[in-house]
N, C-alpha and C positions, 0 to 999 in steps of 0.2 A: 310583596307589592309596593309600588311607587305610589305618592301621593300626590295630590291636586291640589295647586293652592289659589288663594285670592290675590287679585293683584293692585287694587288701587284705592282700598276703603279705608275710611277710618270709621270712628263710632258715633254715637250719638246722644241719647238721653243722657246717661249717666254723667260727666263732667264736661257736657257740651258748653261750650261759651259762645258768645254771640258773636257772628263774622266780624264785625267792627273791630273785637278786642284783640286779633291777631295782625300783626303787622305784613305788610305782603311778602311774599316769599320772594319777590322780584328785589324788594329793597335790601334782602340779607344775602344773597347768591353772590360768591365770590368767584374770582379765577375764571370760571367757564363763561362767564357772561350771565346776563338774566334774563327769563323769559319774557315775553311779549305778551301780558294778558289780553289785547286787542287783536293780536293777528288771527287771519283764519285759517293760518297754518301751525300747527303746532303738535308735538309728540308725546305718547305715554309709552314708558318704557316698561317692559314684563320679565321679570325674571323667575324662571319655573324651578323646580326642584333641584336643590343645591345638596341634599343628604349627604351622598357620596363625598363632598368636598370637607365633611365635618362628621367624620366618622371614628370617635375616638382617636385613637394614634394612627389612623391611616389616611387621614385626609390632607389637604391642602387648601388653605385659603386664598392662595394667590389669584386663582382665576377668578373668585368673586371681587377679590380688591380691584383688580384689573377693570372688571367691567362697572364698578360704583366710579373709579377715578374715571373711564372714558363717559359715563354719563355727567360728572360735575364739569368736565373740561369741555362737554358738548351743550351744555346747557342753553346757552346764547345761540348757536349755530343750529342746532335742532330744534330750538323751542321747547325744550323737554319741560314739561308742566308737572307731571307726576311719575312716579316710579312704583311699581306693584311686585310685590313677591307672591307666588301662588302657593306656599305653604311646602311642607317637608324642608324645612330649612336645613335639619339635621337627620341623622340615620336613626340615634337609638332614644332620643330624648332625655340625653344625659344633662344635667346640670354643666358638666364642662364643656360639652358640646355648643349648648346653647348660649353660654358665655361667650364662647370663642367667636359665633357670629353674629353675636351682639356687638362685640368690640368691632368688627367690619362695618357693620351699620352706623357706627357711631360719626362716620365722616360726613354723613348724610344730617345727623341730630348737629353738629356742629357747624353746617353751612345752612341748616334750617331749611334743607330742601323739603317738600312735600313727599311722602312714600307712606306705604301701609305695608304690613306683613299678617299673615294669617296662619294659623294652625293645621297643620297635615295631618296623616295619620301616625307617622314616624316622629312628631312633634311633641305629641301628647300619648296617653293610653288610648290606643285607637278605638278601645271597647267601650268608650263613653260618649256622651255629648258634652254640649256647651256648659251643663249644670257640674260637670265633673270636679270642680272645686279649685284649689290651689296647685299649682305646677311650677317647675323650673321654667316653662315657655310664660307662663303669666307673669312671674318675676321680672322676666327679661323685657318682654315685647307687650305687657298689658298696658291699659291707658296712661299710666303714670309715665311712661316712655315718651309719649306722644303731649306731654303738657306744652311744649314750647312749639308744637307744629304749625306751621302756617295753615295747614290744610284739615288737620283732624277737629272732628266736630262732635264726637261722643262714642262711648261705647255701651255695649248690654250692660246691665247690673252683673252679669257673670265676669265681663271682660273680655270675652271671646270672639265676639263680633263687633266690627266699628265700623265708622264711616267716615269719609273725607270730602271735603269740597273743594274743587279747585277752579281758577277763573282762566278762561281760553276762550278766544273767538268773542271776547266782549260779553260772555256771559258766564254763569257758575254752571257747573257739573258736578255730579254726584258719583262717588265709588263706594260701592260696598265690599267690604272684607270679611266674609263670611267662616264660620268655623267649619271645620271637617264635617262636623255633624250637630246639625242644628236641633236642638229640642223646641216643643211648643212654646216656649218661653221665646227662644230665638227669631223664630217665625213671626210671634206678635211683634217684637221688638222691631225686626225689620222693616213690617206692613206701618207700622207706626213712623218710623222714620220716613217712609216713602210718602206717608199722608201728608207730613209736616212740611213737605217739600214738592208739592205736587207739579211744579211746573220745570223740574229740573231732569234733564235727561241724565241716565243711569247706566253705569257700566257695573256688571256684577261679578266680583271675583271670589272664587272658591276652589277649593282643592279638588273636589269631583264634583263633576256634573254630565260631560260627555266621553266617551271612549270612541277609538277610531278602528278601523279595519285597516288592511295593509293597501288599501287603495286612497286612503286618507277620507274616506266619509264616515262622519262622526254619527252618533246616535246616543241617546239619554241612556246613562248608568241606572240600576235602578234606583239609587239615592238621586240620580239626578231627575229621574222621574218626578219623585217626590217635590222637588224644587220648581220642577215647571209646574206640576199640578196646582202646589199650594201657593205659588208666589210668581213665577215669573209670567206665566200665562196670562194673568189676570191684571198684569201693571205695565200700562203700555209703556211706561218711561224706560224700562230695560230694553235697550237697544243691542247690547251686545253683553257677550257672558265671557268669560276666559278661566279656565282651569288647569292644573296639572295632572298629577298620580299617574296617569296611564300613559303609554307609550303605544303606538307611534303619534305623531302629531296629526291632527283632522280638522276637519270643520263642516260644520251643516248651516243650514237655515229654516228655523220653524215659525209657522205662523200662529201668533196670539190671539186672544179672544176678540182683539179689536181688529184683526184682521191685518197686523202689519207684521214685517219682517223681525225676527230676532235672530242675531248672527250669534252662534256658538260654537266656542274654538276652544282645542286642547292644546297646548303647547309643552312639551317636556322632551327633554334630552339625555337625562341621566343613565339612557343605556348606550349612550355614544361613547367615545373616546374620551377618557380621564372626567369621568362622572358629567358629561356634559361640556365641559371646558369653560365653565361659567358662562354659557350661551345666554343671550338676551334676545329680546324682541321688541322691536320699534315698531308702533302703530302712530303713524304719521297723518295725520287728520290734514284734509284740504277741502275745507267749506267752499271754496269758489268753483272746484271741480266735483264737486260731490264724490269725494273719495276718501278712502282710509287706505294709504299704501303700507304694507307690511314686509319688515325684513327681519331676519333671524342671522346673527352671525356672533362670533366670540371676540371680545376685543382683546382678551388675553393673548389669543393666538395670533392675531392682528398685529400686537405689539413687539411679538418677537422678532428677530433677528434672523432668525433660521429654524426652518420647520421639519418635523422628523417625517416619515412615510405616514403616520396615521393623523398627525397634526395637520398635514396639506389637506386631507379630505374633510376637516371639519371645521374651516376657516369661515364658511358661510354656506349656509342651507340655502339652497336652491330650488327645491322642488316645489311644486305648486301647492302644497301645504306649509312650506315656511317662507315662501314669497312671493306674494300676491296682492291683489287690490279686490277692495269691498267696495262696490258702488252702493251709496247712499245719497238720497236726496234728501240733505237734513232737513230742509224747511218742510217737506211734506210729512217723511215720518215722524217729526216731533209736532205736527201741528193739532194732533188731538190733544195733548195736553199743554203745549206752548206754542200756540198759533202767533206768527208774527204778527202785530199790530198794523194794522192797514194804515197808512198815512193819510192823514186827513186832506181833503181837497182846501186847494188856497184860493182865495179872492184875486180874480185877474187884478187888481189895482196893484198885488204884491209882485206880479211880472212885469209891470210896467216900470220897469228901471231906467235909468237915465241911459240913453239913446236907442230907447225903442222906437221902432219906425213902424211896426206893426205887428200884432199880435192875434190871432186866431184860433176860437175855441170850436169844439164838434157841434154846441149847440144855437150857434149864431153864425150868421154872415157879416156881423158887424165888425170891423175892427176895432178890438177894445183896448188898443193902444190910445183912441182918441185922435187919431190922425187922419181919418177919413179912408184908410186903405181898405174899402169894404169889398165883400166878394158877392161873385154871382154864380149860381149852380147852374150848370149845363147837364142835362140828362140825369140820370138815378141813382142817388147815394143815401147809405142806409144809415142812421146813425145809432151808435151801440155804447154800452155802459163799458166794453174792455177797455183795459189802458194800461200804460206801463205803472208800475208801482211807485213812481217817483213824479207823476205826471202831476202839473197842477190842478187841472181837471180831471174829472172821473169818467171821461169820454172819449171817442174817436168816432172816425166816418170809415164805414166800408165802402171801398172803391170796386165795383163789380165790372172793371173794363169798360161799361158804357157810360160813365160820368165823370165829369172833373169839375173843378171851379175855377175861377178868373177872376183877378182883380176887375174893378170897374173902370171905365176909359179915364176918368178923372183922377184916377188915386194917383197921390203924389209918389208913391214908391217906384211909379210907372218911369219917371223922371231923375230919378237919384243915380250918384255914379259911384258913391261909396269911397271917394277918393282917400278919405282919411282911416279906412278900414272898414270891416264890418263882420258881423257873425249871423249866420243862416243855421234855427235849429228847428227839429222837427222830431216825433217817435214814428216810428214805422214798426209794421209787425207783418209777417208774409204770411198766408196761408199754406197748409200742408199741399205739397206736390204742386208748390209755386212755379210755372212754365211760362210766364209771361215774357215776350220780347223784351227788347230793349224799352223800358218805360220810363217816364220821369216824375219825379215826386214834385220837385219845385222848378220851373222852366219858364225864362222869358220867351214870348212867342216870337218877338223879331228876331232873325238870322243875324249871323256877325256882316253879311254884306250890309245889312241896312246900316250899318256903323262904318262903312268904308273898309271892311275888313276884308283881306284879299288871300290870307294863308291858311293854310289846312285845307278845311271845306267850309268856306264860308256860308253854306247853306245850313250849317249846325245853330242852333240857338245861341244869342248873344252868352247866356250862362244857365248852366241846368244841373240839378241835383238828379242823378237817375241811377236806375239800377240796370246791370248787363244782364244776357240771357243767361248768366249764370248766379244771378242775385248779387253780384258784387258792386260794391257802391261805386260811383263818379261823380267829381266835381269837376265840369269843364265850363271855362270861362275865357272869353274875349276880352283882356284887362286893357284898360286904356293905352298902356305903355307897350303893347305888343301887338304885331299884325296878324299872330295866329292865337290858338287856343294853347291855355296853361290846364294841364289836367292833372287832377288828384285821383288816385286810385285807392279802393278798399280792397277787403278780402269779402268773400262768400257770406252772407249772412243767414244763420240758422232759420228756419222757419217755426213757425208757433211760437216765436219770442218776441217780445217786445224790445225795442232797442232807441235808444236816444242818439240822433245823429246830430253832430254839429260841424260847419264849415266856418272857422276863422282867418279872416286876412287883417294882417296886422299894420297894413299901408305898405307892404312890400313883398310879404311872404304869405302863402296859404298852408293851413293845415288842418285835414280832415280827422273827426275823433270819432269814436263810436264809446258810450258809456263812458265818457269823460276820459278816455284813453287815447293819445294818441296814434295815428297810425303810420305805416312806413313809406308809402310813396308818394311822398309830398314834395313837389318841387322847389327846387333852389332858386332858380332864374326868378328874378324879381317880377313880382305880377300886381299892379297898382290899379286899384279901381275897377269899374264893370261898365263897358263902352254901351252905356243905355242911351237907346234912342226914345223914349217914351212909350214903348210897348206894355202891354199889359204882361203880369206874371200868371203863370199855369199852376193849378195844384192839383195834383193827380195826374198829370197828362204830359206830354213828350210832343214838341212841334220841329217840324224840318221844312225849312225853305218857307216858314209862314203858315204853315201848313199843321193843323193838330191832328196828331196821331198817337197811337201806342197809348193808350190810357192804362193808367196804373191798376194792379189788382192787388188789393191788401187792405191793410187798416192804417189810417193817418190818425195821429193823436194832436194835440197842442203845436202850433209852429208860431216862432218868433224870431224877427227879423230886426237888428240893431244897425245902427251906422257907426259902432266901434268894436273893436276886438274884446270878446271878454275871455276872461279865465275861467277854467272848468270850475272853481267855485262859485260863478255867476251863472252858469248855465241854470236851465228850467229843474233840472233834477236837484237842486241843492235849496 
């Protein structure tokens, strides 16, 4: 029988040192670059059962050595932050075998790369649990080996269970590397580690947990049921488990007692050509997309100049249990133990930066810039506490198609031409099923014809930030230096999501931003100023030929206009 292994853990209580005592892994990686601990895209590499590669005099270390070289060479490119072996390092638990694979892993020790190993049933006496005492495995891969590791945090007193903490996406993550069979003491130690790190998301690696049928659907093994019932189900921090031991590979999702999904994966290829050909699996996290992309392949085979008939079939695994994407809304999944702190509201005076012309919030019709660009409400609008996470105020207005705002007749902004440039910012959120016709977010009442413009459609407003029928952003303006309309186009906006939108004109060119990201369709033709004629600005409505129509349907948050171009770092979100 094949074994299962753990994949990224370290230890804990026994020789645990404080995090600060370990130098950063990034500072010591050579050759293949350095991992970025702040990037929201990072990779965890998993190495399943290598036992047939280390089988007395019948093995070959080169497939594993090639895999480790690949990982080291691609640390920077793939942002590899941790490497985990899932157990069954060797076939017969012989000291000579274990010393051989220990030599292979020394390349990681020399580079001070964070990694974990764990004992599978072929690495020790499989009839024993973690209280088995001394063994060749423990002599080679016990806590003493990891004393210089940048991620190792401690081990159980017996030395067979460990945990590691690595840094990625600006936060700490914990990996448990658990023995083939944990004793009651092992379970107690693991619970203690989790209790001492209550806010860290946890990846659990072990040799045996789930097994799969020929369709790739995984289910708990008998021992896996014990792990689930006595540990995983009641610890919401554990969101992903990875094991080896059985084949074929597979996966499943179980619901823990907190009502959250736990993803359970088995990966093992020892039954394939050349003992698995040193196959590795990359778990590529992408927090912005809310996904983990999983890829399985053999760097050893990929590096060969020519492949034989069997090798060509094993270069990369492409089935849906070997190459797939796990969708996870990380913020929601981790909210029960590590909620994202709510950004505090900021006083209006902090938003009145140099060049501010007008600043409006949902709880007042007064221009908070102090420039007298006050608003008047027409129709029905609803104040809400809903807001963008980075909104200065914690509120918004809901526009239900029958109400809008307008600047008062004598507002100074009505007459400004913004010849030196401008920035218009607001927060928007579209309701589910958004199907409004072309509607305005911020629009001047007067048409281009009032400013003497005759190009394009002079009945269109002098300037307007609006949404098309497909919820696509548009900024259209009659600038001082053109007879027609200069138009910036955005993409369709997702519903039920808050977006920060900004229009920035540097005195010559205009750029449309969403979430501080510049969009594509910004005109290169110079557009200077706004051909203002003294008419009011409308908030939440669109005007055509001086007639107000097409009110907005959705939420609008804080809105600010400045008479200079702002950089993204000056936007209201920062």
